[in-house]
All heavy atoms as atom14 arrays in JSON, in Angstrom:
{
  "sequence": "MGQRQYNNRVILQKAMTSHGFKPCDCEWWHFTLLDEPFPNTYFTFPIARKSLDN",
  "atom14_mask": [
    [1, 1, 1, 1, 1, 1, 1, 1, 0, 0, 0, 0, 0, 0],
    [1, 1, 1, 1, 0, 0, 0, 0, 0, 0, 0, 0, 0, 0],
    [1, 1, 1, 1, 1, 1, 1, 1, 1, 0, 0, 0, 0, 0],
    [1, 1, 1, 1, 1, 1, 1, 1, 1, 1, 1, 0, 0, 0],
    [1, 1, 1, 1, 1, 1, 1, 1, 1, 0, 0, 0, 0, 0],
    [1, 1, 1, 1, 1, 1, 1, 1, 1, 1, 1, 1, 0, 0],
    [1, 1, 1, 1, 1, 1, 1, 1, 0, 0, 0, 0, 0, 0],
    [1, 1, 1, 1, 1, 1, 1, 1, 0, 0, 0, 0, 0, 0],
    [1, 1, 1, 1, 1, 1, 1, 1, 1, 1, 1, 0, 0, 0],
    [1, 1, 1, 1, 1, 1, 1, 0, 0, 0, 0, 0, 0, 0],
    [1, 1, 1, 1, 1, 1, 1, 1, 0, 0, 0, 0, 0, 0],
    [1, 1, 1, 1, 1, 1, 1, 1, 0, 0, 0, 0, 0, 0],
    [1, 1, 1, 1, 1, 1, 1, 1, 1, 0, 0, 0, 0, 0],
    [1, 1, 1, 1, 1, 1, 1, 1, 1, 0, 0, 0, 0, 0],
    [1, 1, 1, 1, 1, 0, 0, 0, 0, 0, 0, 0, 0, 0],
    [1, 1, 1, 1, 1, 1, 1, 1, 0, 0, 0, 0, 0, 0],
    [1, 1, 1, 1, 1, 1, 1, 0, 0, 0, 0, 0, 0, 0],
    [1, 1, 1, 1, 1, 1, 0, 0, 0, 0, 0, 0, 0, 0],
    [1, 1, 1, 1, 1, 1, 1, 1, 1, 1, 0, 0, 0, 0],
    [1, 1, 1, 1, 0, 0, 0, 0, 0, 0, 0, 0, 0, 0],
    [1, 1, 1, 1, 1, 1, 1, 1, 1, 1, 1, 0, 0, 0],
    [1, 1, 1, 1, 1, 1, 1, 1, 1, 0, 0, 0, 0, 0],
    [1, 1, 1, 1, 1, 1, 1, 0, 0, 0, 0, 0, 0, 0],
    [1, 1, 1, 1, 1, 1, 0, 0, 0, 0, 0, 0, 0, 0],
    [1, 1, 1, 1, 1, 1, 1, 1, 0, 0, 0, 0, 0, 0],
    [1, 1, 1, 1, 1, 1, 0, 0, 0, 0, 0, 0, 0, 0],
    [1, 1, 1, 1, 1, 1, 1, 1, 1, 0, 0, 0, 0, 0],
    [1, 1, 1, 1, 1, 1, 1, 1, 1, 1, 1, 1, 1, 1],
    [1, 1, 1, 1, 1, 1, 1, 1, 1, 1, 1, 1, 1, 1],
    [1, 1, 1, 1, 1, 1, 1, 1, 1, 1, 0, 0, 0, 0],
    [1, 1, 1, 1, 1, 1, 1, 1, 1, 1, 1, 0, 0, 0],
    [1, 1, 1, 1, 1, 1, 1, 0, 0, 0, 0, 0, 0, 0],
    [1, 1, 1, 1, 1, 1, 1, 1, 0, 0, 0, 0, 0, 0],
    [1, 1, 1, 1, 1, 1, 1, 1, 0, 0, 0, 0, 0, 0],
    [1, 1, 1, 1, 1, 1, 1, 1, 0, 0, 0, 0, 0, 0],
    [1, 1, 1, 1, 1, 1, 1, 1, 1, 0, 0, 0, 0, 0],
    [1, 1, 1, 1, 1, 1, 1, 0, 0, 0, 0, 0, 0, 0],
    [1, 1, 1, 1, 1, 1, 1, 1, 1, 1, 1, 0, 0, 0],
    [1, 1, 1, 1, 1, 1, 1, 0, 0, 0, 0, 0, 0, 0],
    [1, 1, 1, 1, 1, 1, 1, 1, 0, 0, 0, 0, 0, 0],
    [1, 1, 1, 1, 1, 1, 1, 0, 0, 0, 0, 0, 0, 0],
    [1, 1, 1, 1, 1, 1, 1, 1, 1, 1, 1, 1, 0, 0],
    [1, 1, 1, 1, 1, 1, 1, 1, 1, 1, 1, 0, 0, 0],
    [1, 1, 1, 1, 1, 1, 1, 0, 0, 0, 0, 0, 0, 0],
    [1, 1, 1, 1, 1, 1, 1, 1, 1, 1, 1, 0, 0, 0],
    [1, 1, 1, 1, 1, 1, 1, 0, 0, 0, 0, 0, 0, 0],
    [1, 1, 1, 1, 1, 1, 1, 1, 0, 0, 0, 0, 0, 0],
    [1, 1, 1, 1, 1, 0, 0, 0, 0, 0, 0, 0, 0, 0],
    [1, 1, 1, 1, 1, 1, 1, 1, 1, 1, 1, 0, 0, 0],
    [1, 1, 1, 1, 1, 1, 1, 1, 1, 0, 0, 0, 0, 0],
    [1, 1, 1, 1, 1, 1, 0, 0, 0, 0, 0, 0, 0, 0],
    [1, 1, 1, 1, 1, 1, 1, 1, 0, 0, 0, 0, 0, 0],
    [1, 1, 1, 1, 1, 1, 1, 1, 0, 0, 0, 0, 0, 0],
    [1, 1, 1, 1, 1, 1, 1, 1, 0, 0, 0, 0, 0, 0]
  ],
  "atom14_positions": [
    [[122.64, 102.28, 96.08], [121.8, 103.44, 95.87], [122.64, 104.68, 96.16], [123.34, 104.75, 97.16], [120.59, 103.37, 96.8], [119.77, 104.63, 96.78], [118.37, 104.76, 97.95], [118.21, 103.2, 98.7], [0.0, 0.0, 0.0], [0.0, 0.0, 0.0], [0.0, 0.0, 0.0], [0.0, 0.0, 0.0], [0.0, 0.0, 0.0], [0.0, 0.0, 0.0]],
    [[122.49, 105.65, 95.29], [123.23, 106.88, 95.47], [122.53, 107.83, 96.43], [121.37, 107.64, 96.81], [0.0, 0.0, 0.0], [0.0, 0.0, 0.0], [0.0, 0.0, 0.0], [0.0, 0.0, 0.0], [0.0, 0.0, 0.0], [0.0, 0.0, 0.0], [0.0, 0.0, 0.0], [0.0, 0.0, 0.0], [0.0, 0.0, 0.0], [0.0, 0.0, 0.0]],
    [[123.25, 108.86, 96.82], [122.7, 109.84, 97.77], [121.48, 110.55, 97.2], [120.51, 110.8, 97.92], [123.78, 110.85, 98.15], [123.37, 111.77, 99.28], [123.12, 111.03, 100.59], [123.88, 110.14, 100.98], [122.03, 111.37, 101.27], [0.0, 0.0, 0.0], [0.0, 0.0, 0.0], [0.0, 0.0, 0.0], [0.0, 0.0, 0.0], [0.0, 0.0, 0.0]],
    [[121.52, 110.87, 95.91], [120.39, 111.56, 95.3], [119.12, 110.71, 95.36], [118.04, 111.2, 95.66], [120.73, 111.93, 93.86], [119.67, 112.75, 93.19], [120.13, 113.19, 91.83], [119.13, 114.01, 91.18], [119.23, 114.47, 89.97], [120.29, 114.22, 89.25], [118.28, 115.2, 89.46], [0.0, 0.0, 0.0], [0.0, 0.0, 0.0], [0.0, 0.0, 0.0]],
    [[119.25, 109.41, 95.05], [118.11, 108.51, 95.1], [117.57, 108.4, 96.53], [116.36, 108.4, 96.75], [118.48, 107.12, 94.56], [118.72, 107.08, 93.09], [120.15, 107.44, 92.7], [120.97, 107.79, 93.55], [120.45, 107.38, 91.43], [0.0, 0.0, 0.0], [0.0, 0.0, 0.0], [0.0, 0.0, 0.0], [0.0, 0.0, 0.0], [0.0, 0.0, 0.0]],
    [[118.47, 108.29, 97.47], [118.06, 108.2, 98.87], [117.32, 109.47, 99.29], [116.26, 109.39, 99.93], [119.28, 107.98, 99.77], [118.92, 108.0, 101.24], [118.34, 106.88, 101.84], [119.13, 109.13, 102.01], [117.98, 106.9, 103.18], [118.78, 109.16, 103.35], [118.21, 108.04, 103.93], [117.84, 108.07, 105.25], [0.0, 0.0, 0.0], [0.0, 0.0, 0.0]],
    [[117.85, 110.62, 98.93], [117.2, 111.89, 99.28], [115.8, 111.96, 98.68], [114.87, 112.44, 99.32], [118.03, 113.07, 98.81], [119.33, 113.21, 99.59], [119.5, 112.63, 100.66], [120.27, 113.97, 99.03], [0.0, 0.0, 0.0], [0.0, 0.0, 0.0], [0.0, 0.0, 0.0], [0.0, 0.0, 0.0], [0.0, 0.0, 0.0], [0.0, 0.0, 0.0]],
    [[115.64, 111.48, 97.44], [114.32, 111.49, 96.8], [113.35, 110.56, 97.52], [112.16, 110.86, 97.64], [114.44, 111.13, 95.32], [115.05, 112.26, 94.52], [115.01, 113.43, 94.91], [115.63, 111.92, 93.38], [0.0, 0.0, 0.0], [0.0, 0.0, 0.0], [0.0, 0.0, 0.0], [0.0, 0.0, 0.0], [0.0, 0.0, 0.0], [0.0, 0.0, 0.0]],
    [[113.83, 109.42, 97.99], [112.98, 108.51, 98.75], [112.5, 109.17, 100.04], [111.34, 109.03, 100.44], [113.73, 107.22, 99.1], [113.87, 106.26, 97.98], [114.48, 104.98, 98.5], [114.71, 104.03, 97.44], [115.03, 102.77, 97.65], [115.16, 102.31, 98.88], [115.22, 101.95, 96.63], [0.0, 0.0, 0.0], [0.0, 0.0, 0.0], [0.0, 0.0, 0.0]],
    [[113.4, 109.88, 100.7], [113.04, 110.58, 101.94], [111.99, 111.65, 101.66], [111.02, 111.79, 102.41], [114.3, 111.18, 102.61], [113.92, 112.09, 103.77], [115.23, 110.08, 103.08], [0.0, 0.0, 0.0], [0.0, 0.0, 0.0], [0.0, 0.0, 0.0], [0.0, 0.0, 0.0], [0.0, 0.0, 0.0], [0.0, 0.0, 0.0], [0.0, 0.0, 0.0]],
    [[112.16, 112.39, 100.57], [111.18, 113.42, 100.19], [109.81, 112.78, 99.96], [108.79, 113.27, 100.45], [111.64, 114.18, 98.94], [112.85, 115.06, 99.27], [110.51, 115.03, 98.36], [113.54, 115.64, 98.06], [0.0, 0.0, 0.0], [0.0, 0.0, 0.0], [0.0, 0.0, 0.0], [0.0, 0.0, 0.0], [0.0, 0.0, 0.0], [0.0, 0.0, 0.0]],
    [[109.78, 111.67, 99.22], [108.52, 110.98, 98.95], [107.88, 110.5, 100.25], [106.69, 110.71, 100.48], [108.74, 109.79, 98.01], [107.52, 108.92, 97.75], [106.44, 109.7, 97.03], [107.91, 107.68, 96.96], [0.0, 0.0, 0.0], [0.0, 0.0, 0.0], [0.0, 0.0, 0.0], [0.0, 0.0, 0.0], [0.0, 0.0, 0.0], [0.0, 0.0, 0.0]],
    [[108.67, 109.88, 101.11], [108.11, 109.35, 102.35], [107.57, 110.47, 103.24], [106.47, 110.35, 103.8], [109.14, 108.54, 103.12], [108.53, 107.88, 104.34], [109.4, 106.81, 104.94], [110.6, 106.81, 104.78], [108.78, 105.88, 105.63], [0.0, 0.0, 0.0], [0.0, 0.0, 0.0], [0.0, 0.0, 0.0], [0.0, 0.0, 0.0], [0.0, 0.0, 0.0]],
    [[108.28, 111.57, 103.35], [107.79, 112.7, 104.16], [106.52, 113.28, 103.58], [105.58, 113.61, 104.31], [108.87, 113.78, 104.26], [109.99, 113.41, 105.2], [111.01, 114.53, 105.29], [112.14, 114.16, 106.23], [113.14, 115.24, 106.32], [0.0, 0.0, 0.0], [0.0, 0.0, 0.0], [0.0, 0.0, 0.0], [0.0, 0.0, 0.0], [0.0, 0.0, 0.0]],
    [[106.46, 113.42, 102.26], [105.26, 113.98, 101.62], [104.06, 113.07, 101.84], [102.97, 113.54, 102.19], [105.51, 114.19, 100.13], [0.0, 0.0, 0.0], [0.0, 0.0, 0.0], [0.0, 0.0, 0.0], [0.0, 0.0, 0.0], [0.0, 0.0, 0.0], [0.0, 0.0, 0.0], [0.0, 0.0, 0.0], [0.0, 0.0, 0.0], [0.0, 0.0, 0.0]],
    [[104.24, 111.78, 101.64], [103.12, 110.85, 101.76], [102.65, 110.71, 103.21], [101.46, 110.75, 103.48], [103.51, 109.48, 101.2], [103.82, 109.49, 99.71], [102.42, 110.0, 98.7], [101.43, 108.52, 98.75], [0.0, 0.0, 0.0], [0.0, 0.0, 0.0], [0.0, 0.0, 0.0], [0.0, 0.0, 0.0], [0.0, 0.0, 0.0], [0.0, 0.0, 0.0]],
    [[103.58, 110.56, 104.14], [103.17, 110.37, 105.53], [102.57, 111.64, 106.11], [101.7, 111.57, 106.97], [104.35, 109.9, 106.41], [105.44, 110.81, 106.3], [104.8, 108.5, 106.0], [0.0, 0.0, 0.0], [0.0, 0.0, 0.0], [0.0, 0.0, 0.0], [0.0, 0.0, 0.0], [0.0, 0.0, 0.0], [0.0, 0.0, 0.0], [0.0, 0.0, 0.0]],
    [[102.97, 112.8, 105.63], [102.39, 114.04, 106.14], [100.98, 114.28, 105.62], [100.26, 115.14, 106.12], [103.28, 115.24, 105.8], [103.27, 115.51, 104.42], [0.0, 0.0, 0.0], [0.0, 0.0, 0.0], [0.0, 0.0, 0.0], [0.0, 0.0, 0.0], [0.0, 0.0, 0.0], [0.0, 0.0, 0.0], [0.0, 0.0, 0.0], [0.0, 0.0, 0.0]],
    [[100.57, 113.5, 104.62], [99.23, 113.63, 104.05], [98.36, 112.41, 104.31], [97.41, 112.12, 103.58], [99.31, 113.92, 102.56], [99.84, 115.3, 102.27], [99.07, 116.43, 102.4], [101.07, 115.71, 101.9], [99.8, 117.48, 102.11], [101.02, 117.07, 101.8], [0.0, 0.0, 0.0], [0.0, 0.0, 0.0], [0.0, 0.0, 0.0], [0.0, 0.0, 0.0]],
    [[98.68, 111.67, 105.37], [97.8, 110.6, 105.82], [98.03, 109.22, 105.23], [97.16, 108.37, 105.31], [0.0, 0.0, 0.0], [0.0, 0.0, 0.0], [0.0, 0.0, 0.0], [0.0, 0.0, 0.0], [0.0, 0.0, 0.0], [0.0, 0.0, 0.0], [0.0, 0.0, 0.0], [0.0, 0.0, 0.0], [0.0, 0.0, 0.0], [0.0, 0.0, 0.0]],
    [[99.2, 108.99, 104.66], [99.52, 107.68, 104.12], [100.57, 107.01, 104.98], [101.38, 107.66, 105.63], [100.05, 107.8, 102.69], [99.01, 108.2, 101.69], [98.7, 109.54, 101.5], [98.34, 107.25, 100.94], [97.74, 109.93, 100.58], [97.38, 107.63, 100.01], [97.08, 108.98, 99.84], [0.0, 0.0, 0.0], [0.0, 0.0, 0.0], [0.0, 0.0, 0.0]],
    [[100.55, 105.67, 104.99], [101.59, 104.92, 105.69], [102.34, 104.07, 104.65], [101.74, 103.57, 103.7], [100.99, 104.03, 106.78], [100.14, 102.9, 106.28], [99.65, 102.03, 107.42], [98.8, 100.9, 106.85], [98.36, 99.96, 107.85], [0.0, 0.0, 0.0], [0.0, 0.0, 0.0], [0.0, 0.0, 0.0], [0.0, 0.0, 0.0], [0.0, 0.0, 0.0]],
    [[103.64, 103.91, 104.84], [104.42, 103.12, 103.89], [104.14, 101.63, 104.05], [103.86, 101.13, 105.13], [105.87, 103.44, 104.24], [105.84, 103.95, 105.63], [104.47, 104.53, 105.86], [0.0, 0.0, 0.0], [0.0, 0.0, 0.0], [0.0, 0.0, 0.0], [0.0, 0.0, 0.0], [0.0, 0.0, 0.0], [0.0, 0.0, 0.0], [0.0, 0.0, 0.0]],
    [[104.21, 100.93, 102.94], [104.06, 99.47, 102.93], [105.41, 98.85, 103.3], [106.45, 99.31, 102.84], [103.62, 99.02, 101.53], [103.41, 97.25, 101.36], [0.0, 0.0, 0.0], [0.0, 0.0, 0.0], [0.0, 0.0, 0.0], [0.0, 0.0, 0.0], [0.0, 0.0, 0.0], [0.0, 0.0, 0.0], [0.0, 0.0, 0.0], [0.0, 0.0, 0.0]],
    [[105.39, 97.81, 104.11], [106.63, 97.17, 104.54], [107.37, 96.46, 103.4], [108.59, 96.34, 103.43], [106.36, 96.14, 105.64], [105.87, 96.81, 106.92], [106.17, 97.99, 107.13], [105.2, 96.12, 107.71], [0.0, 0.0, 0.0], [0.0, 0.0, 0.0], [0.0, 0.0, 0.0], [0.0, 0.0, 0.0], [0.0, 0.0, 0.0], [0.0, 0.0, 0.0]],
    [[106.63, 96.0, 102.4], [107.24, 95.17, 101.36], [107.78, 95.96, 100.16], [108.59, 95.43, 99.41], [106.26, 94.11, 100.89], [104.72, 94.8, 100.26], [0.0, 0.0, 0.0], [0.0, 0.0, 0.0], [0.0, 0.0, 0.0], [0.0, 0.0, 0.0], [0.0, 0.0, 0.0], [0.0, 0.0, 0.0], [0.0, 0.0, 0.0], [0.0, 0.0, 0.0]],
    [[107.35, 97.21, 99.98], [107.81, 98.01, 98.84], [107.99, 99.46, 99.29], [107.05, 100.08, 99.78], [106.78, 97.98, 97.7], [106.53, 96.6, 97.16], [105.34, 96.56, 96.21], [104.39, 97.35, 96.37], [105.39, 95.72, 95.3], [0.0, 0.0, 0.0], [0.0, 0.0, 0.0], [0.0, 0.0, 0.0], [0.0, 0.0, 0.0], [0.0, 0.0, 0.0]],
    [[109.15, 100.01, 99.11], [109.43, 101.37, 99.59], [108.58, 102.42, 98.9], [108.33, 103.48, 99.45], [110.92, 101.7, 99.46], [111.4, 101.8, 98.05], [112.0, 100.81, 97.31], [111.34, 102.94, 97.19], [112.3, 101.26, 96.07], [111.91, 102.58, 95.96], [110.85, 104.23, 97.33], [112.0, 103.45, 94.88], [110.94, 105.11, 96.26], [111.51, 104.72, 95.07]],
    [[108.1, 102.16, 97.69], [107.35, 103.15, 96.91], [105.83, 103.0, 97.08], [105.08, 103.77, 96.53], [107.7, 103.04, 95.43], [107.3, 101.72, 94.84], [106.09, 101.4, 94.28], [108.09, 100.53, 94.78], [106.07, 100.08, 93.87], [107.3, 99.53, 94.16], [109.38, 100.21, 95.17], [107.77, 98.24, 93.94], [109.83, 98.92, 94.94], [109.04, 97.97, 94.34]],
    [[105.39, 102.03, 97.84], [103.97, 101.72, 97.98], [103.46, 102.27, 99.31], [104.02, 102.0, 100.36], [103.78, 100.19, 97.94], [102.38, 99.77, 97.72], [102.05, 98.75, 96.9], [101.21, 100.23, 98.23], [100.72, 98.59, 96.91], [100.21, 99.48, 97.72], [0.0, 0.0, 0.0], [0.0, 0.0, 0.0], [0.0, 0.0, 0.0], [0.0, 0.0, 0.0]],
    [[102.36, 103.03, 99.25], [101.77, 103.62, 100.45], [100.28, 103.29, 100.49], [99.66, 103.06, 99.48], [101.94, 105.15, 100.43], [103.37, 105.58, 100.56], [104.21, 105.59, 99.48], [103.87, 105.98, 101.79], [105.53, 105.99, 99.59], [105.19, 106.36, 101.93], [106.02, 106.37, 100.82], [0.0, 0.0, 0.0], [0.0, 0.0, 0.0], [0.0, 0.0, 0.0]],
    [[99.74, 103.26, 101.71], [98.32, 102.99, 101.92], [97.73, 104.14, 102.73], [98.36, 104.63, 103.67], [98.14, 101.68, 102.71], [98.76, 100.62, 101.98], [96.69, 101.35, 102.91], [0.0, 0.0, 0.0], [0.0, 0.0, 0.0], [0.0, 0.0, 0.0], [0.0, 0.0, 0.0], [0.0, 0.0, 0.0], [0.0, 0.0, 0.0], [0.0, 0.0, 0.0]],
    [[96.54, 104.54, 102.37], [95.85, 105.6, 103.09], [95.48, 105.11, 104.49], [94.87, 104.04, 104.63], [94.6, 106.03, 102.32], [93.84, 107.24, 102.84], [94.73, 108.48, 102.87], [92.62, 107.48, 101.98], [0.0, 0.0, 0.0], [0.0, 0.0, 0.0], [0.0, 0.0, 0.0], [0.0, 0.0, 0.0], [0.0, 0.0, 0.0], [0.0, 0.0, 0.0]],
    [[95.86, 105.84, 105.52], [95.58, 105.42, 106.89], [94.09, 105.3, 107.17], [93.64, 104.33, 107.78], [96.2, 106.41, 107.89], [97.7, 106.3, 108.07], [98.21, 107.45, 108.94], [98.07, 104.97, 108.69], [0.0, 0.0, 0.0], [0.0, 0.0, 0.0], [0.0, 0.0, 0.0], [0.0, 0.0, 0.0], [0.0, 0.0, 0.0], [0.0, 0.0, 0.0]],
    [[93.31, 106.26, 106.74], [91.87, 106.25, 106.99], [91.14, 105.83, 105.71], [90.31, 106.55, 105.18], [91.42, 107.64, 107.45], [90.01, 107.64, 107.98], [89.5, 106.57, 108.36], [89.4, 108.73, 108.01], [0.0, 0.0, 0.0], [0.0, 0.0, 0.0], [0.0, 0.0, 0.0], [0.0, 0.0, 0.0], [0.0, 0.0, 0.0], [0.0, 0.0, 0.0]],
    [[91.47, 104.65, 105.22], [90.93, 104.13, 103.96], [89.41, 104.0, 104.04], [88.89, 103.27, 104.89], [91.56, 102.78, 103.65], [90.98, 102.06, 102.47], [91.13, 102.82, 101.17], [92.25, 103.16, 100.81], [90.09, 103.06, 100.53], [0.0, 0.0, 0.0], [0.0, 0.0, 0.0], [0.0, 0.0, 0.0], [0.0, 0.0, 0.0], [0.0, 0.0, 0.0]],
    [[88.67, 104.71, 103.17], [87.21, 104.62, 103.24], [86.64, 103.3, 102.73], [85.53, 102.93, 103.08], [86.73, 105.79, 102.37], [87.88, 106.1, 101.47], [89.12, 105.69, 102.2], [0.0, 0.0, 0.0], [0.0, 0.0, 0.0], [0.0, 0.0, 0.0], [0.0, 0.0, 0.0], [0.0, 0.0, 0.0], [0.0, 0.0, 0.0], [0.0, 0.0, 0.0]],
    [[87.38, 102.57, 101.91], [86.92, 101.28, 101.36], [88.03, 100.24, 101.54], [88.61, 99.76, 100.56], [86.57, 101.41, 99.88], [85.58, 102.51, 99.6], [85.99, 103.72, 99.06], [84.23, 102.33, 99.87], [85.08, 104.73, 98.8], [83.32, 103.34, 99.61], [83.74, 104.54, 99.08], [0.0, 0.0, 0.0], [0.0, 0.0, 0.0], [0.0, 0.0, 0.0]],
    [[88.35, 99.85, 102.76], [89.52, 99.0, 103.0], [89.45, 97.59, 102.39], [90.49, 97.01, 102.11], [89.59, 98.92, 104.52], [88.21, 99.19, 104.98], [87.64, 100.15, 103.99], [0.0, 0.0, 0.0], [0.0, 0.0, 0.0], [0.0, 0.0, 0.0], [0.0, 0.0, 0.0], [0.0, 0.0, 0.0], [0.0, 0.0, 0.0], [0.0, 0.0, 0.0]],
    [[88.28, 97.08, 102.15], [88.15, 95.72, 101.61], [87.6, 95.7, 100.2], [87.01, 94.71, 99.77], [87.27, 94.88, 102.53], [87.87, 94.75, 103.9], [89.06, 94.48, 104.05], [87.08, 95.0, 104.93], [0.0, 0.0, 0.0], [0.0, 0.0, 0.0], [0.0, 0.0, 0.0], [0.0, 0.0, 0.0], [0.0, 0.0, 0.0], [0.0, 0.0, 0.0]],
    [[87.78, 96.8, 99.47], [87.25, 96.9, 98.12], [88.37, 97.08, 97.12], [89.28, 97.88, 97.31], [86.3, 98.12, 98.01], [85.28, 97.98, 98.99], [85.68, 98.22, 96.64], [0.0, 0.0, 0.0], [0.0, 0.0, 0.0], [0.0, 0.0, 0.0], [0.0, 0.0, 0.0], [0.0, 0.0, 0.0], [0.0, 0.0, 0.0], [0.0, 0.0, 0.0]],
    [[88.33, 96.29, 96.05], [89.26, 96.44, 94.94], [88.49, 97.01, 93.77], [87.48, 96.45, 93.35], [89.88, 95.09, 94.56], [90.81, 94.57, 95.62], [90.37, 93.71, 96.61], [92.14, 94.96, 95.63], [91.23, 93.25, 97.59], [93.01, 94.5, 96.59], [92.55, 93.65, 97.58], [93.41, 93.2, 98.55], [0.0, 0.0, 0.0], [0.0, 0.0, 0.0]],
    [[88.94, 98.13, 93.29], [88.27, 98.79, 92.17], [88.9, 98.31, 90.88], [90.07, 98.56, 90.62], [88.39, 100.31, 92.31], [87.7, 100.81, 93.55], [88.4, 101.03, 94.72], [86.33, 101.04, 93.54], [87.76, 101.48, 95.87], [85.69, 101.5, 94.68], [86.4, 101.72, 95.84], [0.0, 0.0, 0.0], [0.0, 0.0, 0.0], [0.0, 0.0, 0.0]],
    [[88.12, 97.61, 90.08], [88.65, 97.0, 88.86], [87.99, 97.52, 87.6], [88.05, 96.88, 86.56], [88.49, 95.47, 88.91], [87.1, 95.16, 89.05], [89.27, 94.87, 90.07], [0.0, 0.0, 0.0], [0.0, 0.0, 0.0], [0.0, 0.0, 0.0], [0.0, 0.0, 0.0], [0.0, 0.0, 0.0], [0.0, 0.0, 0.0], [0.0, 0.0, 0.0]],
    [[87.35, 98.68, 87.67], [86.69, 99.21, 86.49], [87.72, 99.86, 85.56], [88.73, 100.39, 86.01], [85.6, 100.21, 86.88], [86.05, 101.27, 87.85], [86.67, 102.41, 87.4], [85.84, 101.09, 89.2], [87.09, 103.39, 88.3], [86.25, 102.06, 90.11], [86.88, 103.2, 89.65], [0.0, 0.0, 0.0], [0.0, 0.0, 0.0], [0.0, 0.0, 0.0]],
    [[87.46, 99.83, 84.26], [88.4, 100.44, 83.32], [88.33, 101.97, 83.39], [87.28, 102.54, 83.68], [87.92, 99.94, 81.97], [86.49, 99.61, 82.17], [86.35, 99.18, 83.6], [0.0, 0.0, 0.0], [0.0, 0.0, 0.0], [0.0, 0.0, 0.0], [0.0, 0.0, 0.0], [0.0, 0.0, 0.0], [0.0, 0.0, 0.0], [0.0, 0.0, 0.0]],
    [[89.44, 102.58, 83.14], [89.5, 104.04, 83.1], [89.86, 104.45, 81.66], [90.85, 104.0, 81.12], [90.55, 104.58, 84.07], [90.19, 104.17, 85.5], [90.68, 106.09, 83.95], [91.22, 104.51, 86.52], [0.0, 0.0, 0.0], [0.0, 0.0, 0.0], [0.0, 0.0, 0.0], [0.0, 0.0, 0.0], [0.0, 0.0, 0.0], [0.0, 0.0, 0.0]],
    [[89.01, 105.29, 81.09], [89.23, 105.74, 79.71], [89.75, 107.17, 79.71], [89.37, 107.98, 80.56], [87.93, 105.66, 78.93], [0.0, 0.0, 0.0], [0.0, 0.0, 0.0], [0.0, 0.0, 0.0], [0.0, 0.0, 0.0], [0.0, 0.0, 0.0], [0.0, 0.0, 0.0], [0.0, 0.0, 0.0], [0.0, 0.0, 0.0], [0.0, 0.0, 0.0]],
    [[90.58, 107.49, 78.76], [91.12, 108.84, 78.62], [89.99, 109.87, 78.46], [90.05, 110.94, 79.02], [92.07, 108.91, 77.42], [92.56, 110.27, 77.06], [93.55, 110.79, 78.08], [93.93, 112.14, 77.69], [94.16, 113.1, 78.55], [94.09, 112.85, 79.83], [94.48, 114.3, 78.16], [0.0, 0.0, 0.0], [0.0, 0.0, 0.0], [0.0, 0.0, 0.0]],
    [[88.96, 109.49, 77.72], [87.85, 110.43, 77.47], [87.14, 110.83, 78.75], [86.54, 111.88, 78.82], [86.88, 109.87, 76.45], [86.12, 108.66, 76.9], [85.18, 108.16, 75.81], [84.46, 106.92, 76.27], [83.55, 106.42, 75.29], [0.0, 0.0, 0.0], [0.0, 0.0, 0.0], [0.0, 0.0, 0.0], [0.0, 0.0, 0.0], [0.0, 0.0, 0.0]],
    [[87.22, 110.0, 79.8], [86.57, 110.36, 81.06], [87.31, 111.5, 81.76], [86.76, 112.14, 82.66], [86.47, 109.15, 81.97], [87.78, 108.76, 82.4], [0.0, 0.0, 0.0], [0.0, 0.0, 0.0], [0.0, 0.0, 0.0], [0.0, 0.0, 0.0], [0.0, 0.0, 0.0], [0.0, 0.0, 0.0], [0.0, 0.0, 0.0], [0.0, 0.0, 0.0]],
    [[88.53, 111.78, 81.36], [89.31, 112.85, 81.96], [89.18, 114.16, 81.19], [89.58, 115.21, 81.7], [90.79, 112.45, 82.01], [91.1, 111.17, 82.79], [92.57, 110.83, 82.66], [90.71, 111.32, 84.25], [0.0, 0.0, 0.0], [0.0, 0.0, 0.0], [0.0, 0.0, 0.0], [0.0, 0.0, 0.0], [0.0, 0.0, 0.0], [0.0, 0.0, 0.0]],
    [[88.65, 114.11, 79.98], [88.52, 115.31, 79.17], [87.33, 116.14, 79.63], [86.32, 115.62, 80.07], [88.32, 114.94, 77.7], [89.55, 114.27, 77.11], [90.66, 114.51, 77.63], [89.41, 113.5, 76.15], [0.0, 0.0, 0.0], [0.0, 0.0, 0.0], [0.0, 0.0, 0.0], [0.0, 0.0, 0.0], [0.0, 0.0, 0.0], [0.0, 0.0, 0.0]],
    [[87.46, 117.44, 79.53], [86.36, 118.35, 79.9], [85.4, 118.54, 78.76], [85.65, 118.6, 77.66], [86.9, 119.7, 80.36], [87.61, 119.56, 81.69], [87.26, 118.71, 82.5], [88.6, 120.38, 81.93], [0.0, 0.0, 0.0], [0.0, 0.0, 0.0], [0.0, 0.0, 0.0], [0.0, 0.0, 0.0], [0.0, 0.0, 0.0], [0.0, 0.0, 0.0]]
  ]
}
């Protein structure tokens, strides 16, 4: 890994942890919300592009 990639990982980790997320041990890019409101719920509903349009 190059220095630029490492620096970007550090930026991501600082941004996420400063906003209430904790890093996952198994994947450097995966974070979990510390105060998860639905910790045992998996949301599997489809998301459509039209739901994002105003």
